[in-house]
Rosetta silent file (secondary structure, phi, psi, omega in degrees, C-alpha in Angstrom):
SEQUENCE: MKRFLFRLFLFACLLAALAAGGAWWYAHRALPLPTEPLDFTVERGYNMRQAANAIARAGVPIEPAALYWMARLSGKAQSIKAGSYEVHTGVTPWELILKLSAGDVSQGELLVVEGWTFRQMRDAVESNPNLKPDSVGLTDAELLQRIGVADAHPEGLFFPDTYLFDKQSSAIALFKRAYGAMQEHLQKVWAERDPTLPLASPYQALILASIIEKETGRPEDRGLVASVFVNRLKVGMRLQTDPTVIYGLGSDFDGRLRKRQLETDHPWNTYTRIGLPPTPIAMPGRESLLAAVRPPQTDLYYFVSRGDGSSEFSRNLDDHNRAVNRYQRGSRGN
SCORE:     score description
SCORE:     0.000 S_00000001
   1 L     0.000  -42.178  178.322  -39.809  -42.437  -48.545 S_00000001
   2 H   -63.421  -37.421  178.479  -37.975  -44.224  -45.860 S_00000001
   3 H   -61.614  -41.005 -177.577  -34.756  -43.910  -47.865 S_00000001
   4 H   -68.485  -41.147  179.159  -35.325  -40.179  -48.276 S_00000001
   5 H   -63.593  -40.768  178.453  -35.977  -39.705  -44.565 S_00000001
   6 H   -64.320  -42.499  177.822  -32.834  -41.701  -43.725 S_00000001
   7 H   -62.082  -41.551  179.761  -30.760  -39.564  -46.105 S_00000001
   8 H   -61.396  -43.095  179.469  -32.318  -36.436  -44.536 S_00000001
   9 H   -62.633  -45.333 -178.864  -31.401  -37.735  -41.067 S_00000001
  10 H   -62.138  -38.159  178.726  -27.821  -38.436  -42.174 S_00000001
  11 H   -65.550  -41.146  173.743  -27.632  -34.972  -43.709 S_00000001
  12 H   -62.232  -41.820  175.632  -28.840  -33.381  -40.484 S_00000001
  13 H   -62.355  -39.060  179.637  -26.323  -35.374  -38.485 S_00000001
  14 H   -65.483  -43.765 -179.829  -23.568  -34.200  -40.869 S_00000001
  15 H   -61.526  -42.733  178.071  -24.684  -30.608  -40.532 S_00000001
  16 H   -61.784  -38.954  179.405  -24.722  -31.000  -36.717 S_00000001
  17 H   -68.900  -39.508  179.340  -21.290  -32.530  -36.767 S_00000001
  18 H   -64.714  -44.435  179.512  -19.961  -29.802  -39.005 S_00000001
  19 H   -62.756  -42.704 -179.359  -21.540  -27.120  -36.759 S_00000001
  20 H   -64.915  -39.303  179.632  -20.119  -28.798  -33.674 S_00000001
  21 H   -67.313  -41.373  179.766  -16.699  -29.046  -35.259 S_00000001
  22 H   -64.800  -39.101  178.455  -16.880  -25.485  -36.406 S_00000001
  23 H   -67.331  -37.746  177.060  -17.947  -24.306  -32.943 S_00000001
  24 H   -64.568  -42.331  178.059  -15.108  -26.338  -31.381 S_00000001
  25 H   -60.879  -47.644 -176.541  -12.593  -24.813  -33.897 S_00000001
  26 H   -64.085  -37.123 -175.931  -13.923  -21.349  -33.180 S_00000001
  27 H   -75.054  -22.707 -174.690  -13.777  -21.760  -29.401 S_00000001
  28 H  -115.633   12.414  177.429  -10.218  -23.093  -29.438 S_00000001
  29 L   -81.245  138.531  177.958   -8.610  -21.034  -32.194 S_00000001
  30 L   -72.696  137.395 -174.568   -5.781  -18.735  -31.083 S_00000001
  31 L   -98.190  130.057  177.281   -6.612  -15.068  -31.292 S_00000001
  32 L   -87.204  116.949 -179.387   -3.977  -12.658  -32.741 S_00000001
  33 L   -90.328  146.094 -178.979   -3.959   -9.556  -30.557 S_00000001
  34 L   -67.600  -29.663  174.551   -3.088   -6.082  -31.821 S_00000001
  35 L  -140.935  160.579 -177.751   -0.890   -5.546  -28.767 S_00000001
  36 L  -140.115  129.092   -5.271    0.537   -7.735  -26.036 S_00000001
  37 L   -75.645  165.348  177.642   -0.441   -7.950  -23.294 S_00000001
  38 E  -116.441  127.550 -176.500   -3.911   -6.556  -23.812 S_00000001
  39 E  -105.810  142.691  171.036   -6.025   -5.396  -20.888 S_00000001
  40 E  -142.432  156.077 -177.513   -9.744   -5.152  -20.664 S_00000001
  41 E  -124.256  130.379  174.273  -12.128   -4.404  -17.714 S_00000001
  42 E   -98.014  109.535 -176.029  -15.439   -6.007  -16.863 S_00000001
  43 L   -74.018  148.385  177.996  -17.268   -3.471  -14.777 S_00000001
  44 L   -55.448  133.368 -178.402  -19.220   -4.528  -11.724 S_00000001
  45 L    93.339   -7.921  176.991  -22.819   -5.362  -12.704 S_00000001
  46 L   -65.523  139.004  165.779  -21.974   -6.329  -16.316 S_00000001
  47 L   -90.838  179.608 -174.487  -23.822   -9.299  -17.801 S_00000001
  48 H   -65.005  -35.908  179.601  -22.122  -11.582  -20.323 S_00000001
  49 H   -65.088  -43.532  176.202  -23.346   -9.666  -23.338 S_00000001
  50 H   -62.902  -42.579  178.563  -21.909   -6.411  -21.918 S_00000001
  51 H   -63.433  -39.905  178.178  -18.694   -8.152  -21.037 S_00000001
  52 H   -63.574  -41.020  176.357  -18.302   -9.570  -24.581 S_00000001
  53 H   -62.370  -37.455  179.373  -18.823   -6.074  -25.942 S_00000001
  54 H   -68.700  -38.408  177.926  -16.243   -4.588  -23.585 S_00000001
  55 H   -63.438  -45.268  179.202  -13.737   -7.277  -24.648 S_00000001
  56 H   -67.280  -37.159  178.498  -14.215   -6.492  -28.311 S_00000001
  57 H   -66.870  -30.738  177.216  -13.983   -2.753  -27.735 S_00000001
  58 L   -70.283  -13.520  176.766  -10.642   -3.307  -25.986 S_00000001
  59 L   115.357   -0.996  178.626   -9.262   -4.761  -29.173 S_00000001
  60 L   -75.213  123.992 -176.290   -9.649   -8.491  -28.763 S_00000001
  61 L   -72.820   72.318 -176.470  -10.611   -9.852  -32.279 S_00000001
  62 L  -131.954  146.036  171.109  -13.756  -11.630  -31.208 S_00000001
  63 L   -80.418  111.588 -173.741  -17.354  -11.533  -32.300 S_00000001
  64 H   -54.549  -39.037 -177.359  -19.272  -10.453  -29.153 S_00000001
  65 H   -66.723  -37.558 -179.757  -22.420  -12.365  -30.068 S_00000001
  66 H   -68.251  -38.480  176.858  -20.447  -15.609  -30.607 S_00000001
  67 H   -66.573  -38.672  178.643  -18.673  -15.207  -27.275 S_00000001
  68 H   -59.230  -50.569 -176.407  -21.974  -14.455  -25.565 S_00000001
  69 H   -67.982  -38.046  177.087  -23.645  -17.601  -26.925 S_00000001
  70 H   -60.060  -41.653  177.189  -20.690  -19.757  -26.246 S_00000001
  71 H   -68.585  -35.827 -178.303  -20.738  -18.692  -22.593 S_00000001
  72 H   -74.443  -40.001 -179.313  -24.469  -19.069  -22.321 S_00000001
  73 H   -68.417  -28.345 -177.009  -24.632  -22.511  -23.982 S_00000001
  74 L   -87.648   -6.462  178.933  -21.789  -23.748  -21.731 S_00000001
  75 L    83.420   12.317 -177.087  -23.610  -22.521  -18.579 S_00000001
  76 L  -102.886   -1.386 -176.218  -20.920  -20.044  -17.632 S_00000001
  77 H   -63.648  -31.533 -175.324  -22.637  -16.793  -18.603 S_00000001
  78 H   -85.817    0.006 -174.610  -24.113  -16.309  -15.127 S_00000001
  79 H  -115.166   15.507 -176.808  -20.796  -16.846  -13.291 S_00000001
  80 L   -70.781  151.450 -179.100  -18.562  -14.109  -14.817 S_00000001
  81 L  -112.553  140.896  176.603  -16.576  -11.951  -12.418 S_00000001
  82 L   -76.949  155.394  175.316  -15.945   -8.216  -12.588 S_00000001
  83 E   148.838 -175.305  178.264  -12.366   -6.939  -12.655 S_00000001
  84 E  -102.893  134.816 -172.756   -9.476   -6.148  -14.884 S_00000001
  85 E  -123.467  151.349  179.443   -8.097   -8.917  -17.074 S_00000001
  86 E  -124.838  126.665 -178.584   -4.885   -9.379  -18.992 S_00000001
  87 E  -128.988  157.339 -175.968   -4.582  -11.603  -22.050 S_00000001
  88 L  -121.944  164.138  176.591   -1.758  -12.503  -24.420 S_00000001
  89 L   -58.821  134.683 -176.500   -1.523  -13.498  -28.091 S_00000001
  90 L   102.126   -6.944  175.005   -2.721  -17.115  -28.517 S_00000001
  91 L   -65.224  145.209 -178.413   -5.568  -16.839  -26.056 S_00000001
  92 L  -106.240  162.207  174.696   -8.684  -18.627  -27.321 S_00000001
  93 H   -56.258  -42.070 -178.415  -12.357  -17.587  -26.960 S_00000001
  94 H   -65.913  -34.992  178.023  -12.975  -20.560  -24.635 S_00000001
  95 H   -67.298  -35.616  173.832   -9.973  -19.511  -22.479 S_00000001
  96 H   -59.289  -43.155  177.207  -11.539  -15.970  -22.307 S_00000001
  97 H   -65.011  -41.374  175.601  -14.702  -17.510  -20.988 S_00000001
  98 H   -61.830  -39.881  177.356  -12.849  -19.569  -18.428 S_00000001
  99 H   -62.355  -45.515 -178.271  -10.943  -16.507  -17.273 S_00000001
 100 H   -63.849  -42.155 -176.574  -14.188  -14.522  -16.793 S_00000001
 101 H   -75.955  -28.316  176.598  -15.903  -17.335  -14.883 S_00000001
 102 H   -84.218  -13.040 -174.976  -12.888  -18.008  -12.668 S_00000001
 103 L    68.766   35.025 -174.186  -12.297  -14.366  -11.933 S_00000001
 104 L   -79.684   64.811 -174.742   -8.672  -14.735  -13.118 S_00000001
 105 L   -80.292  156.789  178.203   -8.088  -10.999  -12.918 S_00000001
 106 L   -82.088  152.214 -177.539   -4.748   -9.298  -13.446 S_00000001
 107 E  -117.956  143.221  169.272   -3.060   -7.665  -10.468 S_00000001
 108 E   -97.618  170.523 -178.333   -1.158   -4.471   -9.796 S_00000001
 109 E  -141.383  138.811  177.510    1.413   -3.878   -7.125 S_00000001
 110 E  -138.843  127.904  179.553    2.224   -0.880   -4.981 S_00000001
 111 E   -97.847  120.813  174.920    5.122   -0.525   -2.591 S_00000001
 112 L  -106.448  116.495 -168.324    4.498    1.748    0.389 S_00000001
 113 L   -86.056  141.457  172.901    7.884    2.423    2.006 S_00000001
 114 L   -58.580  133.146  179.974    8.633    2.493    5.712 S_00000001
 115 L    91.871   -6.583  174.835    9.263    6.044    6.765 S_00000001
 116 L   -67.884  152.224  168.696    7.213    7.628    4.026 S_00000001
 117 L   -83.776  165.977  177.557    4.869   10.497    4.920 S_00000001
 118 H   -64.022  -29.971  177.972    1.209   10.281    4.078 S_00000001
 119 H   -65.577  -39.403  176.536    1.780   12.808    1.282 S_00000001
 120 H   -63.389  -40.479  179.004    4.335   10.460   -0.299 S_00000001
 121 H   -66.649  -43.348 -176.481    1.954    7.544   -0.053 S_00000001
 122 H   -62.936  -42.444  179.913   -0.915    9.533   -1.499 S_00000001
 123 H   -61.119  -44.638  178.845    1.224   10.645   -4.453 S_00000001
 124 H   -62.313  -43.919 -177.173    2.224    7.029   -5.093 S_00000001
 125 H   -66.269  -47.915 -173.452   -1.351    5.675   -4.874 S_00000001
 126 H   -75.548  -12.641  176.702   -2.921    8.450   -7.042 S_00000001
 127 L  -100.074   -1.982  179.138   -0.270    8.242   -9.715 S_00000001
 128 L   -75.485  118.318 -171.084   -0.505    4.478  -10.070 S_00000001
 129 L   -69.477  -14.190 -176.554   -2.114    3.835  -13.536 S_00000001
 130 L   -94.361    4.752  178.055   -3.645    0.505  -12.343 S_00000001
 131 E  -114.661  145.562  176.484   -5.804    2.107   -9.623 S_00000001
 132 E   -74.803  127.975 -175.686   -8.995    4.078  -10.182 S_00000001
 133 L   -76.260   52.121 -175.433   -8.211    7.637   -9.135 S_00000001
 134 L   -79.708   -3.690  172.514  -11.344    7.915   -6.941 S_00000001
 135 L   -98.914  -10.065 -176.995   -9.446    9.733   -4.215 S_00000001
 136 L   -64.637  136.194  178.770   -8.079   12.502   -6.413 S_00000001
 137 L    90.305  -11.301  173.517   -9.544   15.879   -5.460 S_00000001
 138 L   -74.936  142.358  169.828  -10.475   14.790   -1.995 S_00000001
 139 L   -73.686  166.177  175.857   -9.019   16.668    0.993 S_00000001
 140 H   -59.925  -39.266 -179.768   -7.197   14.507    3.554 S_00000001
 141 H   -65.935  -38.863  175.131  -10.155   14.899    5.835 S_00000001
 142 H   -63.636  -42.733  178.766  -12.608   13.794    3.169 S_00000001
 143 H   -60.875  -45.699  178.272  -10.449   10.768    2.328 S_00000001
 144 H   -59.861  -41.931  179.094  -10.393    9.713    6.000 S_00000001
 145 H   -60.812  -43.727 -178.536  -14.141   10.124    6.145 S_00000001
 146 H   -61.739  -32.365  175.576  -14.565    7.960    3.043 S_00000001
 147 L   -92.308    4.935  175.724  -12.648    5.092    4.645 S_00000001
 148 L    78.675   30.451  179.834  -14.465    5.467    7.933 S_00000001
 149 L  -103.593  127.921 -173.833  -11.678    6.971   10.027 S_00000001
 150 L   -86.345  -16.059 -178.534  -12.590    9.418   12.793 S_00000001
 151 L   -60.390  149.801 -178.750   -9.028   10.732   13.202 S_00000001
 152 L   -88.279  -23.053 -172.149   -8.440   14.327   12.051 S_00000001
 153 L  -122.103  124.840 -173.240   -4.922   13.813   10.908 S_00000001
 154 L   -80.293  -13.823 -171.112   -3.790   11.054    8.400 S_00000001
 155 L   -61.825  131.306  175.221   -0.131   10.904    9.206 S_00000001
 156 L    82.170   -5.613 -172.629    1.154    7.476   10.376 S_00000001
 157 L   -81.047   -7.449 -168.879   -2.241    5.795   10.102 S_00000001
 158 L  -117.526  137.420 -173.979   -1.383    3.608    7.089 S_00000001
 159 L   -85.510  130.109  172.740    0.911    0.451    7.247 S_00000001
 160 L   -74.548  125.817 -175.434    3.890    0.420    4.918 S_00000001
 161 L  -166.251  177.372  170.381    3.883   -2.784    2.886 S_00000001
 162 E   -98.082  120.650 -173.440    3.718   -4.156   -0.648 S_00000001
 163 E  -108.119  123.161  171.401    0.053   -4.182   -1.680 S_00000001
 164 E   -97.054  145.592 -178.409   -1.341   -6.398   -4.494 S_00000001
 165 E  -153.903  153.817  173.928   -4.633   -5.414   -5.986 S_00000001
 166 E   -64.030  130.658  178.317   -6.965   -6.119   -8.900 S_00000001
 167 L   -54.935  142.161 -176.878   -6.125   -3.717  -11.694 S_00000001
 168 L    62.940   24.751  173.350   -8.568   -0.807  -11.918 S_00000001
 169 E   -87.840  177.253 -171.159   -9.778   -1.351   -8.353 S_00000001
 170 E   -78.999  132.041  174.484  -10.401    1.574   -6.064 S_00000001
 171 H   -64.696  -36.012  177.269   -7.611    3.700   -4.659 S_00000001
 172 H   -61.511  -38.655  178.619   -9.903    4.465   -1.683 S_00000001
 173 H   -64.246  -35.075  179.242  -10.160    0.678   -1.089 S_00000001
 174 H   -70.355  -40.492  177.825   -6.358    0.434   -0.990 S_00000001
 175 H   -61.143  -41.176 -179.726   -6.118    3.247    1.560 S_00000001
 176 H   -60.521  -45.176  177.738   -8.730    1.402    3.625 S_00000001
 177 H   -59.762  -43.810 -178.152   -6.711   -1.824    3.525 S_00000001
 178 H   -65.242  -38.522  177.443   -3.492    0.023    4.561 S_00000001
 179 H   -64.247  -44.639  179.634   -5.375    1.661    7.490 S_00000001
 180 H   -62.186  -36.364  177.396   -6.786   -1.623    8.600 S_00000001
 181 H   -65.076  -42.458  176.278   -3.326   -3.218    8.436 S_00000001
 182 H   -62.935  -46.431  178.587   -1.876   -0.506   10.669 S_00000001
 183 H   -55.054  -44.966 -179.317   -4.640   -0.800   13.138 S_00000001
 184 H   -61.702  -48.893  179.938   -4.168   -4.596   13.317 S_00000001
 185 H   -66.628  -37.775 -179.119   -0.424   -4.293   13.836 S_00000001
 186 H   -67.145  -43.146 -177.571   -0.709   -1.436   16.356 S_00000001
 187 H   -66.620  -37.075 -175.851   -3.305   -3.175   18.552 S_00000001
 188 H   -66.301  -48.721 -177.198   -1.249   -6.379   18.520 S_00000001
 189 H   -70.494  -32.702  175.488    2.062   -4.714   19.675 S_00000001
 190 H   -60.498  -36.584  179.114    0.144   -2.513   22.161 S_00000001
 191 H   -68.887  -20.122 -178.182   -1.145   -5.610   23.838 S_00000001
 192 L  -104.122   16.794 -173.656    2.488   -6.842   24.230 S_00000001
 193 L   -72.858  159.173  172.317    3.865   -3.547   25.543 S_00000001
 194 L   -66.003  122.065 -177.449    6.187   -3.064   28.468 S_00000001
 195 L   -64.405  -17.348  177.411    3.934   -2.140   31.460 S_00000001
 196 L   -88.051    6.161 -175.965    6.457    0.514   32.560 S_00000001
 197 L   -66.078  134.732 -175.397    6.161    2.310   29.278 S_00000001
 198 L   -85.098   45.846 -177.084    5.555    6.075   29.607 S_00000001
 199 L  -131.227  142.060 -169.842    2.859    6.081   26.926 S_00000001
 200 L   -97.009  -13.587 -171.653   -0.880    6.451   27.476 S_00000001
 201 L  -157.387  161.938  172.990   -2.390    5.039   24.275 S_00000001
 202 H   -61.526  -31.077  179.211   -1.663    3.078   21.115 S_00000001
 203 H   -62.521  -42.234  176.289   -1.672    6.408   19.212 S_00000001
 204 H   -61.520  -39.372  175.749    1.202    7.649   21.375 S_00000001
 205 H   -59.517  -40.918  177.879    2.994    4.419   20.635 S_00000001
 206 H   -61.697  -43.639  177.525    2.403    5.141   16.915 S_00000001
 207 H   -62.545  -46.478  178.394    3.889    8.611   17.296 S_00000001
 208 H   -63.914  -42.006 -179.931    6.985    7.337   19.062 S_00000001
 209 H   -60.307  -34.167 -178.011    7.389    4.537   16.466 S_00000001
 210 H   -70.847  -34.071  175.701    7.283    7.045   13.629 S_00000001
 211 H   -68.522  -43.644  178.582   10.179    9.038   15.299 S_00000001
 212 H   -60.274  -43.616  179.700   12.147    5.851   15.788 S_00000001
 213 H   -57.513  -43.600 -176.067   11.577    4.975   12.103 S_00000001
 214 H   -77.149  -26.444 -177.163   12.968    8.346   10.965 S_00000001
 215 H   -94.468   -3.595 -177.287   15.941    8.298   13.365 S_00000001
 216 L   -99.143  114.338 -178.716   17.123    4.815   12.643 S_00000001
 217 L   -88.863  -28.982 -177.141   19.886    4.484   10.046 S_00000001
 218 L  -130.544  139.407  179.249   20.635    0.754   10.736 S_00000001
 219 H   -57.841  -34.011 -176.178   18.102   -1.849   11.905 S_00000001
 220 H   -71.180  -12.077  178.803   20.398   -3.056   14.704 S_00000001
 221 H   -95.823   -3.636 -171.530   20.272    0.432   16.322 S_00000001
 222 H   -60.974  -45.561 -177.871   16.475    0.605   16.387 S_00000001
 223 H   -64.972  -39.901  178.904   16.056   -0.722   19.886 S_00000001
 224 H   -69.664  -37.147  174.043   18.718    1.540   21.397 S_00000001
 225 H   -59.123  -48.081 -179.727   17.167    4.626   19.641 S_00000001
 226 H   -57.351  -44.411 -177.872   13.860    3.568   21.198 S_00000001
 227 H   -62.348  -38.123 -178.481   15.438    3.224   24.662 S_00000001
 228 H   -64.933  -45.167  179.368   16.920    6.712   24.509 S_00000001
 229 H   -68.461  -35.984  177.288   13.551    8.324   23.732 S_00000001
 230 H   -68.252  -44.873  175.205   11.687    6.267   26.313 S_00000001
 231 H   -54.085  -44.838 -178.148   14.319    7.130   28.957 S_00000001
 232 H   -68.055  -43.500  178.945   13.946   10.820   28.156 S_00000001
 233 H   -59.222  -38.438 -179.003   10.127   10.673   28.332 S_00000001
 234 H   -60.389  -37.743 -176.307   10.361    8.958   31.722 S_00000001
 235 H  -102.325    4.727  176.957   12.427   11.748   33.287 S_00000001
 236 L    79.894   16.007  172.891   10.773   14.630   31.423 S_00000001
 237 L   -74.468  151.442  175.031   13.626   15.512   29.127 S_00000001
 238 L   -68.524  146.078 -179.911   12.906   17.017   25.705 S_00000001
 239 L   -73.340  -33.083  175.016   13.253   14.457   22.929 S_00000001
 240 L    49.654   59.148 -179.487   15.286   16.957   20.841 S_00000001
 241 L  -118.691  127.786 -171.613   14.958   15.060   17.575 S_00000001
 242 H   -63.979  -38.218 -175.678   15.479   16.772   14.275 S_00000001
 243 H   -58.045  -33.024  178.228   12.944   14.754   12.149 S_00000001
 244 H   -64.904  -41.694  178.811   10.017   16.209   14.202 S_00000001
 245 H   -59.980  -49.450 -177.095   11.270   19.763   13.622 S_00000001
 246 H   -61.657  -40.472  178.632   11.719   19.074    9.891 S_00000001
 247 H   -63.179  -41.752  177.379    8.222   17.604    9.708 S_00000001
 248 H   -64.826  -29.176  179.793    6.703   20.707   11.332 S_00000001
 249 H   -71.629  -27.912  179.850    8.520   22.943    8.866 S_00000001
 250 H    59.144 -130.095 -174.818    6.842   21.203    5.955 S_00000001
 251 H   -73.111  -10.205  175.502    7.646   22.828    2.610 S_00000001
 252 H   -74.194  -15.863 -179.357    9.738   25.464    4.358 S_00000001
 253 L   -77.219  124.174 -178.253   12.500   22.922    4.979 S_00000001
 254 L  -107.293   16.214 -179.852   15.125   23.277    2.249 S_00000001
 255 L   101.964  -10.773 -179.882   17.349   20.387    3.253 S_00000001
 256 L  -129.825  121.783  178.385   19.394   22.226    5.890 S_00000001
 257 L   -90.564  123.813 -176.939   18.153   22.623    9.507 S_00000001
 258 L  -105.783  161.676 -178.006   19.321   25.838   11.013 S_00000001
 259 H   -56.221  -43.450  179.930   19.631   26.940   14.647 S_00000001
 260 H   -61.690  -30.836  179.671   16.906   29.510   14.410 S_00000001
 261 H   -75.443  -28.127  177.201   14.502   26.864   13.173 S_00000001
 262 H   -72.655  -25.163 -177.396   15.314   24.706   16.243 S_00000001
 263 H   -91.348   -9.990 -177.449   14.511   27.719   18.437 S_00000001
 264 L   -89.789  122.228 -175.462   11.276   28.610   16.713 S_00000001
 265 L   -76.367  137.441  166.137    8.382   26.972   18.594 S_00000001
 266 L  -159.549  167.654 -168.010    5.708   24.945   16.903 S_00000001
 267 L   -59.353  -22.909 -179.060    3.791   21.814   17.879 S_00000001
 268 L   -99.393    7.120 -176.119    6.318   19.419   16.359 S_00000001
 269 L   -88.064   96.457  177.446    9.404   21.172   17.751 S_00000001
 270 L   -79.819    5.577  172.155   10.786   18.694   20.334 S_00000001
 271 L   -90.152  -27.368  179.840   13.592   21.094   21.112 S_00000001
 272 L  -105.699  -11.933 -179.451   11.169   23.656   22.584 S_00000001
 273 L  -123.190  141.303  176.538    8.469   21.304   23.849 S_00000001
 274 L   -85.663  142.745  175.258    8.534   18.416   26.317 S_00000001
 275 L    97.338 -167.870 -178.978    6.930   15.115   25.387 S_00000001
 276 L   -81.833  152.475  172.780    5.736   13.705   22.064 S_00000001
 277 L   -69.227  170.832 -170.971    4.576   15.819   19.166 S_00000001
 278 L   -74.861  -19.709 -177.813    0.794   15.810   18.495 S_00000001
 279 L  -142.745  164.659  169.299    0.849   13.361   15.521 S_00000001
 280 L   -62.551  162.493  179.045    3.168   10.798   13.959 S_00000001
 281 L  -114.346    1.633  179.294    5.638   12.180   11.491 S_00000001
 282 L  -170.916 -176.680  176.682    5.814    9.210    9.034 S_00000001
 283 L   -99.782  110.988  176.489    4.555    5.643    8.601 S_00000001
 284 L   -79.798  149.932  174.217    6.471    3.233   10.849 S_00000001
 285 L   -89.413 -177.170 -176.671    7.015   -0.395    9.998 S_00000001
 286 H   -60.152  -41.697 -174.091    6.449   -3.325   12.301 S_00000001
 287 H   -69.611  -33.291  173.332    9.908   -3.421   13.786 S_00000001
 288 H   -70.144  -37.474  173.210    9.691    0.273   14.840 S_00000001
 289 H   -59.198  -42.665  178.149    6.297   -0.380   16.383 S_00000001
 290 H   -64.498  -38.129 -179.590    7.784   -3.216   18.375 S_00000001
 291 H   -68.118  -33.971  179.157   10.753   -1.109   19.433 S_00000001
 292 H   -64.491  -39.764 -173.476    8.425    1.627   20.634 S_00000001
 293 H   -97.902  -16.621  178.309    6.462   -0.634   23.000 S_00000001
 294 L  -136.195   63.491  177.667    9.278   -3.004   24.095 S_00000001
 295 L   -71.911  152.826  171.667   12.603   -1.089   24.077 S_00000001
 296 L   -65.413  150.834  173.640   15.584   -2.659   25.801 S_00000001
 297 L   -76.803  116.154  179.379   16.393   -1.491   29.305 S_00000001
 298 L  -137.210  170.479  169.260   19.352    0.892   29.065 S_00000001
 299 L  -112.512   36.017 -179.035   20.734    3.910   30.833 S_00000001
 300 L   -96.890  140.917 -179.661   21.299    5.789   27.545 S_00000001
 301 L  -131.148    1.214 -175.211   19.995    9.279   26.973 S_00000001
 302 E  -142.914  155.148  168.075   21.873   10.518   23.938 S_00000001
 303 E  -158.038  156.358 -178.462   22.932    9.414   20.462 S_00000001
 304 E  -146.144  144.795 -177.942   24.613   11.012   17.474 S_00000001
 305 E   -71.652  137.778  177.013   25.105    9.761   13.905 S_00000001
 306 L   -84.401   -7.020  177.612   28.528    8.460   13.031 S_00000001
 307 L    93.700    1.295  178.850   27.970    9.449    9.403 S_00000001
 308 L  -119.949   15.001 -178.922   27.802    5.858    8.055 S_00000001
 309 L    99.519  -20.517  176.072   24.164    5.206    9.033 S_00000001
 310 L   -92.484  170.765 -178.238   25.012    3.984   12.518 S_00000001
 311 E  -128.687  152.449  173.954   24.823    5.880   15.767 S_00000001
 312 E  -100.813  128.105 -177.618   26.998    6.469   18.844 S_00000001
 313 E  -109.245  145.656 -177.270   25.065    6.192   22.077 S_00000001
 314 E  -137.683  155.075 -177.752   26.003    7.886   25.354 S_00000001
 315 L   -93.663  -26.593 -178.716   24.883    7.796   28.934 S_00000001
 316 L  -138.665  169.397 -171.651   25.636   11.418   29.834 S_00000001
 317 H   -64.623  -38.515 -174.690   26.019   14.809   28.219 S_00000001
 318 H   -65.568  -43.713  178.846   29.839   14.963   28.484 S_00000001
 319 H   -65.453  -34.892  176.951   30.287   11.664   26.632 S_00000001
 320 H   -65.452  -43.637  178.406   27.705   12.828   24.059 S_00000001
 321 H   -60.298  -38.532  176.753   29.532   16.076   23.448 S_00000001
 322 H   -64.177  -41.251  177.642   32.704   14.171   22.875 S_00000001
 323 H   -66.410  -34.124  176.102   30.943   11.921   20.370 S_00000001
 324 H   -66.916  -42.386  179.427   29.509   14.908   18.606 S_00000001
 325 H   -64.722  -34.316 -177.418   32.980   16.476   18.308 S_00000001
 326 H   -76.737  -44.483 -172.616   34.369   13.176   16.976 S_00000001
 327 H   -99.987  -20.170 -179.094   31.702   12.260   14.460 S_00000001
 328 H  -113.582   -2.592 -179.100   30.103   15.561   13.633 S_00000001
 329 L    50.776   55.544  175.115   33.097   17.923   14.037 S_00000001
 330 L    86.507   -7.488  178.702   31.237   20.255   16.260 S_00000001
 331 L   -78.704  173.700 -169.817   27.848   20.011   14.555 S_00000001
 332 L   -77.369  144.484  174.743   24.727   19.292   16.447 S_00000001
 333 L  -114.746 -164.752  179.303   23.727   15.801   17.682 S_00000001
 334 L  -102.669    0.000    0.000   20.571   14.493   19.339 S_00000001
């Protein structure tokens, strides 16, 4: 009897060893994927069983029940993280579990370019396949409301930058990040402003920075462009800057700015109205924000494009007109 029990014990140990070896082999075997890379998403609120089913539905050749029990027995089933994941051929079931528990999610990237309008940013965000299109169909006012912004107009409120995000995360969340980034930069530069600046609020600084952004062809000219506009504001001269007129024309602008359009009054026409337009006209970057609040002290009031991206600056109208004739052959300058 003792011999029988001993043999039974040895047999049980052998089975346990085989099971353990089989489990180890299963956990560490490389999985052949149907495509590479392969993406799957674990939705917020999923438990391990739901996550395992989602992984199998995405095309990973894994038995969901086996993955579930592996995670549960290893103590990692309760620590999985929601998000979008990317795996490659050769990944093992155990590596899948480690990815889920570590929250090793795949990331997307979106470049928001300095000088873009809000419409350009919105098109880029909502056409990005790695973002949930939860802002599609909302009006601009509704979108601002969703991210907790009281402003009525979205232009200029979002900071241009390269944004990394978890794939299949919310587009609205990205808008909120970009808004927060702009507020942070704007408040910081406003605190460092020149005390003689003819601007009454951070929002006015944002408006001026957006004009500087659109008028600057070369970074080294940014400060001088800012000084021209600040000097004009101080003495009550019209800014007379084409980008504001073009912005006000919207879809009516066909690429050529005509004299009659300069003479037609609207809120963004800085040829017919004194002071700043009512809103920004684009998204300024940090350097344009800095230039708007701390421009160099100059006696410049005019500038005109040389045609190579740089500008010719002048102190008086006579010098400016000569520069216009030289570089623009009689065409209009600023």
